[in-house]
N, C-alpha and C positions, 0 to 999 in steps of 0.2 A: 473512437477516442484519441487520436492522432492529432486532432485538432481541437481539441476540450482546453482549455485554462485552468481548470482545477474538478479534480473529480470527486464523486460522494459514491462509497461504494460500502459491502458488506466488507467483511474479513477474513476470503478463504483464502487460501494459498493459490490457488489459480489467479483470482484478482489482483491479489499482490505481488505477484510475479510479471503480469501484463501490464501493472502499474511503473514497475521498476524498469520494466524494458522500455519503457516509453518514455520513462524520467518523470511522470506526472505528480504536480501535489496533490493531494490527497486529503479528506473527510472521512474516515471510517467510523462505519454504527455496526460494531459486531455481535450477532446475534448473540444476545442472552443465553448463559448457563451453556456456552458452547467452547468448541478449541478458539473460534472466532475473538473470543476474548486474547486468549494467551496471544494470538500472532496481531491481534491489537496492539497490544500491552510489550511488545516484543518489537514490533516498529519504532511507537513514538517512546522508547527508552534510547532509540538511536536518534530519535528528533527525527524522524525521516516523514510524517502523519502528524495529520490531526484525529484525535479520538474525541467522537462525541457517545455519551456510552446511556441508553435508552433507561438502562436498569437504573440508573439513577435521578429519570426525570419522569414525573407522571406524564398522562395522556394532555393534563389541561396546560399544564407546563413544558411543553416540550417545543412547541412552534417559533415561539419569540427565541429561547436561548440558542437553539440552531439556527435560525433565520439569523442570526446575530453573527453565528461561525461561520458560516460562510461569506456574509457580507466582508468581513473580517481578511481571512482570509485572498479575499475577491482583490481585498484596497490593498494588501500589501503586496507588494511585488520582489519582494526580497523576500519575503518569508516563502511566499512559492519559490525561487530561486533557492534556498534552502534547502526547503522541505523535497524535492525535485532532484537539486544535488546528493543529497543523503539516503535516498529510495535509491539512488542507481547503483550507489556502492551498498549495498546489502545483496545484491543477484547479478552474481559475475556477466555482463555481458558475452564471454562468449562461451560460456554451459554447453551450447547447444555442440559446438567444437572439441573442447572437450570431453564429452558422453560420447561420442562421433568416435575419437582417439580411442578412449578406453572398448570400444566395443569392436572396431577393429583389431586393437592388440592382441583381443580376447582371441578373434577368430583367424587370424596369422598363428598363434601358437595352437591350435587345433587343427591346423590344417597340413 
């Protein structure tokens, strides 16, 4: 994942967290009629990802628009940088340390 220039992914939360942690520009293809559509919409609203909604496309019309979206993102490094910066802002980079501090605080209070 670390060496990829652009990611194509579903929009599950664990995938989004990984992309945010690595600061990777991404095109999301949310699973239709699922929570992934809400995840993708939120990240898109924050200008952190591109989204390709397959509900809006028929199988016959899927390949060319999708290929163009990939090509456009690969060609525009400024857009890649913008997405990368914005996705990193959505998930705190120090969240593991913060969670560990809360757990330790709870444990110390119980001792």
